[in-house]
C-alpha positions as CSV (number, residue, x, y, z in Angstrom):
1,X,4.1,-2.6,17.9
2,X,0.9,-4.0,19.4
3,X,1.1,-6.3,22.5
4,X,0.5,-9.9,21.6
5,X,-0.1,-11.6,25.0
6,X,-3.9,-11.8,24.4
7,X,-3.8,-12.2,20.7
8,X,-3.7,-16.0,20.2
9,X,-7.1,-17.5,19.3
10,X,-8.0,-21.2,19.2
11,X,-7.6,-21.2,15.5
12,X,-4.3,-19.3,15.6
13,X,-3.1,-22.1,17.8
14,X,-3.4,-24.4,14.9
15,X,-0.4,-22.5,13.4
16,X,1.6,-24.0,16.2
17,X,1.4,-27.3,14.3
18,X,2.9,-26.0,11.1
19,X,6.1,-27.9,11.8
20,X,6.0,-29.8,15.1
21,X,9.6,-30.9,14.6
22,X,10.7,-27.3,15.1
23,X,9.1,-26.8,18.5
24,X,12.3,-25.9,20.3
25,X,13.8,-23.6,17.6
26,X,14.3,-20.0,18.6
27,X,12.6,-17.1,16.8
28,X,14.6,-15.3,14.1
29,X,16.1,-11.9,14.8
30,X,14.2,-9.3,12.9
31,X,17.4,-7.8,11.4
32,X,18.7,-11.1,10.0
33,X,17.5,-13.7,7.4
34,X,16.1,-16.9,8.7
35,X,18.7,-19.8,8.7
36,X,19.2,-21.4,5.3
37,X,19.4,-24.9,6.8
38,X,16.2,-26.8,5.8
39,X,14.6,-30.1,6.8
40,X,15.2,-32.3,3.8
41,X,12.3,-34.6,4.7
42,X,9.7,-31.8,5.0
43,X,6.8,-33.2,3.1
44,X,5.7,-29.8,2.0
45,X,8.8,-29.2,0.0
46,X,7.5,-30.9,-3.1
47,X,4.3,-28.9,-3.0
48,X,6.2,-25.6,-2.7
49,X,8.3,-26.6,-5.7
50,X,5.2,-27.4,-7.7
51,X,3.7,-24.0,-6.9
52,X,6.8,-22.1,-8.0
53,X,7.2,-24.2,-11.1
54,X,3.6,-23.5,-12.1
55,X,3.9,-19.8,-11.5
56,X,7.2,-19.4,-13.4
57,X,5.9,-21.5,-16.4
58,X,3.0,-19.1,-16.8
59,X,2.6,-15.5,-18.0
60,X,-0.9,-15.3,-16.4
61,X,0.0,-13.0,-13.6
62,X,1.5,-10.2,-15.8
63,X,-1.3,-10.6,-18.4
64,X,-3.9,-10.2,-15.6
65,X,-2.2,-7.1,-14.3
66,X,-1.9,-5.7,-17.8
67,X,-5.7,-6.1,-18.2
68,X,-6.5,-4.4,-15.0
69,X,-4.3,-1.4,-16.0
70,X,-6.0,-1.3,-19.3
71,X,-9.6,-1.5,-18.0
72,X,-9.2,0.7,-14.9
73,X,-6.0,2.7,-14.9
74,X,-7.4,5.4,-12.6
75,X,-9.5,3.8,-10.0
76,X,-9.7,6.1,-7.0
77,X,-12.6,5.4,-4.7
78,X,-15.9,6.7,-6.1
79,X,-14.7,7.1,-9.6
80,X,-15.9,5.4,-12.8
81,X,-12.5,3.7,-12.9
82,X,-13.1,2.2,-9.5
83,X,-16.5,0.9,-10.6
84,X,-14.9,-0.7,-13.6
85,X,-12.2,-2.2,-11.4
86,X,-14.8,-3.9,-9.1
87,X,-16.5,-5.5,-12.2
88,X,-13.0,-6.6,-13.5
89,X,-12.1,-8.1,-10.1
90,X,-15.2,-10.2,-9.9
91,X,-14.7,-11.5,-13.4
92,X,-10.9,-12.1,-12.8
93,X,-11.7,-14.1,-9.7
94,X,-14.2,-16.3,-11.4
95,X,-11.8,-16.9,-14.3
96,X,-9.1,-17.9,-11.9
97,X,-11.3,-20.6,-10.3
98,X,-12.3,-18.8,-7.1
99,X,-15.6,-19.8,-5.5
100,X,-18.4,-17.9,-3.8
101,X,-17.3,-14.6,-5.6
102,X,-19.3,-11.7,-4.3
103,X,-19.4,-7.9,-3.8
104,X,-19.6,-6.7,-0.3
105,X,-20.9,-3.1,-0.1
106,X,-18.7,-0.2,1.1
107,X,-19.7,3.5,1.1
108,X,-16.7,5.5,0.0
109,X,-15.6,9.1,-0.3
110,X,-15.4,10.8,-3.7
111,X,-12.7,13.3,-4.5
112,X,-12.0,14.5,-8.1
113,X,-8.7,16.1,-9.2
114,X,-10.2,18.3,-11.8
115,X,-8.5,19.6,-15.0
116,X,-6.3,22.5,-13.7
117,X,-3.1,22.0,-11.7
118,X,-0.6,24.8,-12.2
119,X,2.1,26.2,-9.9
120,X,3.8,29.1,-11.6
121,X,6.8,31.3,-10.4
122,X,5.7,34.9,-10.4
123,X,8.8,36.4,-8.8
124,X,11.7,36.9,-8.9
125,X,11.5,38.3,-12.4
126,X,14.4,36.2,-13.6
127,X,12.3,33.0,-13.1
128,X,8.9,34.6,-13.7
129,X,6.6,32.4,-15.8
130,X,8.4,29.2,-15.0
131,X,6.2,26.3,-14.0
132,X,6.9,23.7,-11.2
133,X,5.9,20.1,-11.8
134,X,3.0,19.7,-9.4
135,X,-0.1,17.7,-8.6
136,X,-2.9,18.2,-6.0
137,X,-2.8,16.1,-2.8
138,X,-5.7,13.8,-2.4
139,X,-8.6,15.6,-0.7
140,X,-7.2,19.1,-1.3
141,X,-9.6,22.0,-1.7
142,X,-9.5,24.1,-4.8
143,X,-8.0,27.6,-5.1
144,X,-10.3,30.6,-5.7
145,X,-11.2,31.1,-9.3
146,X,-8.3,32.6,-11.2
147,X,-5.8,31.1,-8.7
148,X,-4.0,32.1,-5.5
149,X,-0.9,34.3,-5.5
150,X,1.4,34.6,-2.5
151,X,5.0,34.6,-1.4
152,X,6.5,31.3,-0.1
153,X,8.4,30.3,3.1
154,X,10.5,27.1,3.2
155,X,10.6,24.9,6.3
156,X,12.0,21.4,7.0
157,X,10.0,20.6,10.2
158,X,6.8,21.5,12.0
159,X,8.9,22.9,14.8
160,X,10.5,25.3,12.4
161,X,7.1,26.3,11.1
162,X,5.9,27.0,14.6
163,X,9.0,29.2,15.3
164,X,8.4,31.1,12.1
165,X,4.6,31.3,12.3
166,X,4.4,35.1,11.9
167,X,6.6,34.9,8.8
168,X,4.3,32.1,7.3
169,X,1.1,34.0,7.8
170,X,-0.5,34.9,4.4
171,X,2.1,32.9,2.5
172,X,2.5,29.4,1.0
173,X,4.4,27.0,3.3
174,X,6.9,24.8,1.4
175,X,7.6,21.7,3.4
176,X,11.0,20.5,2.1
177,X,12.2,17.6,4.3
178,X,13.4,14.8,2.0
179,X,13.2,11.1,2.6
180,X,16.5,10.2,4.2
181,X,18.7,8.3,1.6
182,X,21.0,7.0,4.3
183,X,18.4,4.7,5.7
184,X,18.6,1.1,4.4
185,X,14.8,0.6,4.5
186,X,13.0,3.0,2.1
187,X,9.8,2.5,4.2
188,X,11.6,3.9,7.2
189,X,12.7,6.8,5.1
190,X,9.1,7.3,3.9
191,X,7.8,7.2,7.5
192,X,10.3,10.0,8.5
193,X,9.0,12.4,5.8
194,X,5.3,11.6,5.1
195,X,3.8,13.6,7.9
196,X,4.5,16.7,5.8
197,X,2.0,15.4,3.3
198,X,-0.6,14.1,5.7
199,X,-0.4,16.9,8.3
200,X,1.3,19.7,6.4
201,X,-1.9,21.5,5.2
202,X,-3.3,21.5,8.7
203,X,-0.1,22.9,10.2
204,X,0.1,25.5,7.5
205,X,-3.5,26.5,8.1
206,X,-2.8,26.6,11.9
207,X,-0.3,29.5,11.4
208,X,-2.5,31.4,8.9
209,X,-0.8,30.3,5.7
210,X,-2.8,30.3,2.4
211,X,-1.6,27.0,1.0
212,X,0.8,24.0,1.4
213,X,3.5,22.8,-1.0
214,X,5.1,19.5,-0.2
215,X,8.2,17.9,-1.6
216,X,7.3,14.5,-3.2
217,X,7.7,11.4,-1.1
218,X,10.4,9.7,-3.2
219,X,14.1,9.1,-3.1
220,X,14.3,9.6,-6.9
221,X,15.4,12.9,-8.3
222,X,13.1,13.5,-11.2
223,X,10.2,15.7,-12.4
224,X,7.3,13.4,-11.5
225,X,5.3,14.7,-8.6
226,X,3.8,12.1,-6.2
227,X,0.3,12.5,-4.8
228,X,-1.2,11.0,-1.7
229,X,-3.8,11.6,0.9
230,X,-3.8,14.7,3.1
231,X,-6.3,15.6,5.8
232,X,-7.9,18.7,7.3
233,X,-9.0,19.8,10.7
234,X,-12.4,21.6,11.0
235,X,-10.8,23.9,13.6
236,X,-8.9,25.6,10.8
237,X,-9.8,26.9,7.3
238,X,-8.8,24.3,4.7
239,X,-6.0,25.5,2.4
240,X,-5.0,24.1,-1.1
241,X,-2.3,21.5,-0.9
242,X,0.0,20.2,-3.7
243,X,3.1,18.0,-4.1
244,X,5.9,19.1,-6.3
245,X,8.5,16.9,-7.9
246,X,11.9,16.5,-6.3
247,X,13.6,18.5,-9.1
248,X,11.0,21.2,-8.7
249,X,11.6,21.2,-4.9
250,X,15.3,21.6,-5.6
251,X,14.7,24.5,-7.9
252,X,12.3,26.2,-5.5
253,X,14.7,25.8,-2.6
254,X,17.5,27.3,-4.7
255,X,15.4,30.4,-5.5
256,X,14.5,30.9,-1.9
257,X,18.2,30.6,-0.9
258,X,19.1,33.6,-3.0
259,X,17.4,35.7,-0.3
260,X,14.9,37.6,-2.4
261,X,11.1,37.3,-2.2
262,X,9.8,34.3,-4.1
263,X,6.1,34.6,-5.2
264,X,4.0,31.7,-6.7
265,X,0.6,31.4,-8.3
266,X,-1.3,28.2,-7.7
267,X,-4.4,27.1,-9.6
268,X,-6.5,24.0,-8.7
269,X,-10.0,23.0,-9.5
270,X,-10.3,19.8,-7.5
271,X,-13.4,19.1,-5.5
272,X,-15.0,16.7,-3.0
273,X,-18.4,15.2,-3.9
274,X,-20.9,13.2,-1.7
275,X,-20.0,9.7,-0.7
276,X,-21.0,6.9,-3.1
277,X,-21.6,3.2,-2.9
278,X,-18.8,0.8,-3.9
279,X,-17.7,-2.7,-2.9
280,X,-15.0,-5.0,-1.6
281,X,-14.6,-8.0,-3.9
282,X,-14.4,-11.4,-2.2
283,X,-13.8,-14.9,-3.4
284,X,-12.6,-18.2,-1.9
285,X,-11.0,-21.6,-2.3
286,X,-13.1,-23.5,0.1
287,X,-11.3,-25.7,2.6
288,X,-11.8,-29.5,2.3
289,X,-11.9,-30.4,6.0
290,X,-12.4,-27.3,8.2
291,X,-13.8,-24.7,5.7
292,X,-15.1,-22.5,8.6
293,X,-11.5,-21.6,9.4
294,X,-10.0,-18.9,7.2
295,X,-6.7,-17.8,5.8
296,X,-7.3,-14.3,4.4
297,X,-5.3,-12.8,1.6
298,X,-5.8,-9.1,0.9
299,X,-4.8,-6.2,-1.3
300,X,-6.4,-2.9,-2.2
301,X,-8.3,-2.5,-5.5
302,X,-8.4,1.3,-5.5
303,X,-5.4,3.4,-6.8
304,X,-4.5,7.0,-7.2
305,X,-5.6,8.8,-10.3
306,X,-2.1,9.2,-11.7
307,X,-0.3,6.4,-13.5
308,X,-2.2,3.2,-13.5
309,X,-1.6,1.8,-10.1
310,X,0.4,-1.1,-11.4
311,X,2.6,-1.6,-8.4
312,X,0.3,0.2,-5.9
313,X,-1.7,-2.0,-5.6
314,X,-2.5,-3.7,-8.9
315,X,0.4,-6.1,-8.3
316,X,-1.1,-7.0,-4.9
317,X,-4.5,-7.7,-6.4
318,X,-2.9,-10.0,-8.9
319,X,-0.7,-11.6,-6.3
320,X,-3.6,-12.9,-4.3
321,X,-5.8,-13.9,-7.2
322,X,-3.0,-15.7,-8.9
323,X,-2.0,-17.4,-5.6
324,X,-5.4,-19.0,-5.3
325,X,-5.5,-19.8,-9.1
326,X,-2.2,-21.7,-8.7
327,X,-3.6,-23.7,-5.8
328,X,-6.8,-24.5,-7.7
329,X,-5.0,-25.4,-10.9
330,X,-2.6,-27.7,-9.2
331,X,-5.4,-29.5,-7.4
332,X,-4.2,-28.2,-4.0
333,X,-7.4,-27.7,-2.0
334,X,-6.2,-27.0,1.5
335,X,-7.8,-28.1,4.8
336,X,-8.9,-24.5,5.6
337,X,-10.6,-22.0,3.3
338,X,-8.3,-19.5,1.6
339,X,-10.2,-16.3,1.1
340,X,-9.2,-13.3,-1.1
341,X,-10.5,-9.8,-0.4
342,X,-9.7,-6.9,-2.7
343,X,-10.4,-3.9,-0.5
344,X,-11.8,-0.6,-1.7
345,X,-10.7,2.8,-0.4
346,X,-7.3,2.0,1.2
347,X,-5.7,5.1,-0.3
348,X,-8.0,7.8,1.1
349,X,-10.2,6.4,3.8
350,X,-9.7,2.7,4.7
351,X,-13.4,2.1,4.6
352,X,-13.0,-1.2,2.8
353,X,-10.9,-2.6,5.7
354,X,-13.4,-1.4,8.2
355,X,-16.3,-2.7,6.3
356,X,-14.7,-6.2,6.0
357,X,-14.2,-6.2,9.8
358,X,-17.8,-5.2,10.5
359,X,-19.3,-7.7,8.0
360,X,-17.3,-10.6,9.3
361,X,-17.2,-10.0,13.1
362,X,-18.8,-13.3,13.9
363,X,-16.2,-15.3,12.1
364,X,-13.1,-13.3,13.0
365,X,-12.2,-15.7,15.8
366,X,-11.9,-18.4,13.1
367,X,-9.5,-16.3,11.0
368,X,-6.2,-18.2,11.3
369,X,-4.3,-15.3,9.9
370,X,-4.6,-12.4,7.5
371,X,-1.9,-11.5,5.0
372,X,-1.7,-8.3,3.0
373,X,0.4,-7.5,-0.1
374,X,0.8,-3.7,-0.7
375,X,4.5,-3.2,-1.3
376,X,4.5,-3.6,-5.1
377,X,5.3,-6.4,-7.5
378,X,9.1,-6.5,-6.9
379,X,11.3,-9.5,-6.2
380,X,10.1,-11.4,-3.1
381,X,12.2,-11.4,0.0
382,X,9.8,-13.0,2.5
383,X,7.2,-11.9,5.0
384,X,6.6,-9.9,8.1
385,X,4.3,-10.7,11.0
386,X,3.0,-9.5,14.3
387,X,2.6,-13.1,15.5
388,X,3.5,-14.0,19.1
389,X,6.8,-15.9,19.5
390,X,5.4,-19.4,19.3
391,X,3.5,-18.8,16.1
392,X,6.4,-16.8,14.7
393,X,8.7,-19.8,15.1
394,X,6.3,-22.0,13.1
395,X,5.8,-19.4,10.4
396,X,9.5,-19.1,10.1
397,X,9.7,-22.9,9.5
398,X,7.3,-22.4,6.6
399,X,9.1,-19.5,5.1
400,X,12.4,-21.5,5.3
401,X,11.0,-23.6,2.5
402,X,11.1,-20.5,0.3
403,X,14.8,-19.8,0.6
404,X,15.7,-21.4,-2.7
405,X,13.5,-18.7,-4.4
406,X,14.9,-15.8,-2.4
407,X,11.7,-15.4,-0.3
408,X,12.8,-17.1,3.0
409,X,13.0,-14.0,5.2
410,X,10.6,-13.6,8.1
411,X,10.7,-10.4,10.2
412,X,9.0,-9.3,13.3
413,X,6.4,-6.7,12.6
414,X,4.1,-6.5,9.7
415,X,0.5,-6.4,8.6
416,X,-1.1,-3.8,6.4
417,X,-3.6,-0.9,6.4
418,X,-6.6,-2.8,5.3
419,X,-6.2,-5.8,7.6
420,X,-5.1,-3.6,10.6
421,X,-8.7,-3.4,12.0
422,X,-8.6,-7.2,12.5
423,X,-5.8,-7.0,15.0
424,X,-8.1,-6.0,17.9
425,X,-10.0,-9.2,17.3
426,X,-6.9,-11.4,17.8
427,X,-6.2,-12.1,14.1
428,X,-2.5,-12.7,13.4
429,X,-1.4,-10.2,10.8
430,X,1.2,-10.9,8.1
431,X,2.6,-8.9,5.2
432,X,4.3,-9.8,1.9
433,X,7.8,-8.2,1.8
434,X,9.4,-7.7,-1.6
435,X,12.6,-5.8,-2.4
436,X,11.8,-2.2,-1.6
437,X,14.6,-0.4,-3.3
438,X,12.6,0.9,-6.2
439,X,9.1,1.1,-4.7
440,X,9.1,4.8,-3.9
441,X,10.3,5.7,-7.4
442,X,6.8,5.0,-8.7
443,X,4.6,5.2,-5.5
444,X,1.6,7.5,-6.2
445,X,3.2,8.8,-9.4
446,X,2.5,8.8,-13.1
447,X,5.4,6.4,-13.4
448,X,3.4,3.6,-11.7
449,X,2.5,1.8,-14.9
450,X,2.6,-1.8,-16.2
451,X,6.0,-1.2,-17.9
452,X,7.5,-0.8,-14.4
453,X,6.5,-4.3,-13.4
454,X,8.7,-7.2,-14.4
455,X,6.7,-10.4,-15.3
456,X,9.0,-12.8,-13.5
457,X,9.2,-10.7,-10.3
458,X,5.4,-10.6,-10.2
459,X,5.1,-14.3,-10.8
460,X,7.6,-15.1,-8.0
461,X,5.6,-12.9,-5.6
462,X,2.4,-14.7,-6.4
463,X,4.1,-18.1,-5.9
464,X,5.6,-17.0,-2.5
465,X,2.2,-15.9,-1.3
466,X,0.5,-19.1,-2.6
467,X,3.1,-21.3,-0.8
468,X,2.8,-19.3,2.5
469,X,-0.9,-19.5,2.4
470,X,-0.9,-23.2,1.6
471,X,1.3,-23.9,4.6
472,X,-1.0,-22.0,6.9
473,X,-4.2,-23.4,5.5
474,X,-3.0,-27.0,5.4
475,X,-1.5,-27.1,8.9
476,X,-2.6,-30.1,11.0
């Protein structure tokens, strides 16, 4: 967690006025929900009720997400789908009533999956010819023409790989450390396993392996492989890298456990192309009194080239567009400007977040807070924030208004990848927190489609973000 002592800017201090009557209330423990007790005379309550009523009476959020998934289902940075998504986003913002809609340039990487992704069991003879459900990791290099054939060694940690380095040389390394199902927070479980995907290929290359095979980052036991970004180190030869489904991982581990040699053949034709121009898409609801002060709402527009990015992060894009549409439709023009930014290239580079920081350096001291939604379109539970204690207490008083809708939790810690570059400039970071139980079932997989998003859950999330943003932007 970042230190907060020097993080409060003059505009952030305005948040201290969110509810002056709560000045002596203690902060909320991160492990427990905020108190349910509410101030019955809070003048903001009627506005919050109007926002939720408007969201729940409309099917606009789900219809908007359906259209994004239809127009640009595969929108990885640099792809034709990403270009279509940028045009869609600008049109969607204008249709929702956002003002000053514009494209802000971002130069992004371009990686293409290709047409061939096959992982075949060559030996033992009893399993020969069987295919394992697989997909290339983002950024992977291709195999030689005709494929790559080698035996495989299974490890569950980088320490084990180091101890068995001589055994791994010339072989595939199979990283088989599952997400821990005993952890209550799926994001914590993800954090305990994802280094295999991000660092695994480098660690495999370090010991002279010919390729990396990674168990998918999901708690679900199914045959849908989950992709995601990996990275290489110029100090080592880059090796092909794939994820396999959890059922495939189970089968491969079982074969290896028999004690005989297990040989695989991998074929990939993915490639990296030169960088290309793209854009962040930005729009606003201009503040009525102090428009130079900004409440930023963000999500990422790019998505992996499997599934249609409905939850990751199409839902977030719709959350923030719909949040501002609700405010505009209800005639709720806040004192400060509410700005929406749909960032490009979160999944495999974070260049959109860095470009936003660089383009807006002069006004970052006037950003009251930045909120990101990138945990899917599931039922809202509340928000997280890295705010210092005084600001945390006032934000907690605002989220308390959302208890009736199940969204009243405020926890310590939170932000998001795209808004993280703003932290060093003193911007208070916040994060939308929905129920996470099912998120990693679809994360980066072909199952992340519009059918996985419940219309009411999506609408509730947009309403919660709209109410949270309203409170921050309207604070006296």
